[in-house]
C-alpha positions in Angstrom: 56.3 15.9 53.3 56.7 19.5 52.1 54.2 18.9 49.3 51.7 17.5 51.8 52.1 20.5 54.0 51.5 22.9 51.1 48.5 20.9 50.0 47.1 20.9 53.5 47.6 24.6 53.8 45.8 25.3 50.5 42.8 23.1 51.5 42.6 24.8 54.9 42.7 28.2 53.3 39.9 27.2 50.9 37.7 25.8 53.6 38.2 28.9 55.8 37.6 31.3 52.9 34.2 29.7 52.1 32.7 30.2 55.5 29.4 31.9 56.2 30.9 34.6 58.4 27.5 35.0 60.0 25.5 36.3 57.1 23.6 33.0 56.6 23.2 33.4 52.8 21.3 36.7 53.0 24.1 38.9 51.7 25.8 39.0 48.3 29.3 40.5 48.4 30.6 41.9 45.1 34.1 43.4 44.5 33.3 46.2 42.0 36.5 48.1 42.6 34.6 51.3 43.5 31.3 52.0 45.1 28.5 52.9 42.7 27.5 56.5 42.6 23.9 55.5 42.2 21.9 52.3 41.6 18.9 54.1 40.2 18.7 52.9 36.6 17.4 56.3 35.4 20.6 58.2 36.5 23.4 55.6 36.7 26.4 56.6 34.7 29.3 54.6 36.1 30.3 51.0 35.5 29.9 49.9 39.1 26.3 51.3 39.2 25.5 49.7 35.8 26.7 46.4 37.0 24.5 46.5 40.1 21.6 47.6 38.0 22.1 44.7 35.6 22.1 42.3 38.5 19.1 43.7 40.3 16.8 44.7 37.4 15.7 42.1 34.8 14.0 43.6 31.8 10.9 42.4 30.0 13.2 40.9 27.4 16.8 39.9 27.3 19.2 38.7 24.6 20.3 35.1 24.3 23.8 34.0 23.2 22.8 34.4 19.6 21.5 38.0 20.1 17.9 37.1 19.8 15.2 38.5 22.1 14.0 35.9 24.7 11.6 36.4 27.6 12.9 38.0 30.7 10.0 38.7 33.0 7.6 39.0 30.1 5.5 35.9 29.4 4.8 36.9 25.8 5.0 39.9 23.5 3.2 40.7 20.4 2.9 43.3 17.7 -0.3 45.3 17.8 -2.4 45.4 14.7 -1.8 49.2 14.6 2.0 48.6 14.6 1.7 46.1 11.8 -0.4 48.5 9.7 2.3 51.2 10.3 5.1 48.8 9.2 3.2 47.9 6.1 2.2 51.4 5.1 5.7 52.8 5.4 7.1 50.0 3.3 9.1 48.3 6.1 7.6 44.9 5.2 8.5 44.1 1.6 5.7 42.6 -0.6 2.8 43.7 1.7 -0.3 44.6 -0.2 -3.3 46.6 1.1 -6.8 45.2 0.5 -9.4 47.7 1.7 -8.5 48.1 5.4 -6.3 45.0 5.7 -2.8 44.1 4.7 -1.7 40.8 3.0 1.8 39.9 4.1 3.8 37.2 2.2 4.8 34.2 4.3 8.4 34.5 3.2 8.7 38.3 4.0 11.7 39.3 6.0 11.2 40.7 9.4 11.6 44.5 9.4 14.8 45.8 10.9 14.6 47.5 14.3 15.2 51.2 13.4 15.5 52.3 17.0 18.8 53.8 18.1 20.4 51.5 20.7 23.9 52.9 20.6 23.2 56.1 22.5 24.0 58.2 19.4 21.1 60.4 18.3 22.1 61.6 14.8 20.8 65.1 13.9 17.9 65.0 16.3 18.1 68.7 16.9 18.0 69.5 13.2 14.9 67.4 12.6 13.2 68.9 15.6 13.9 72.5 14.4 12.9 71.8 10.8 9.5 70.5 11.9 8.7 73.8 13.7 
């Protein structure tokens, strides 16, 4: 009898905790621990704000479970001919050969690595800026 009372109490608590409470599905309640200082993605610096930004803003691309880029809100994305020429002329695509104004790229050529800084660390950016002046 005692087990039945405990089970009934648990079921009752579950049913009551899942009630609508009058918001009729128009409100999402998150327990972030603290209130975000900002939800503007340009100036958000705290974890709570970043969590809200991630939930509200979907990017053009996102990463799948293997770390590959997949469409977010973008339907497609392509390299421009100008960008391909730049990659070939700087040697980022191994085996690319220039013929007149075109580039021949081998079928088995590896994709060039993404050299953009994505860690937030900008190494020696002030030194390169001053040296170019």
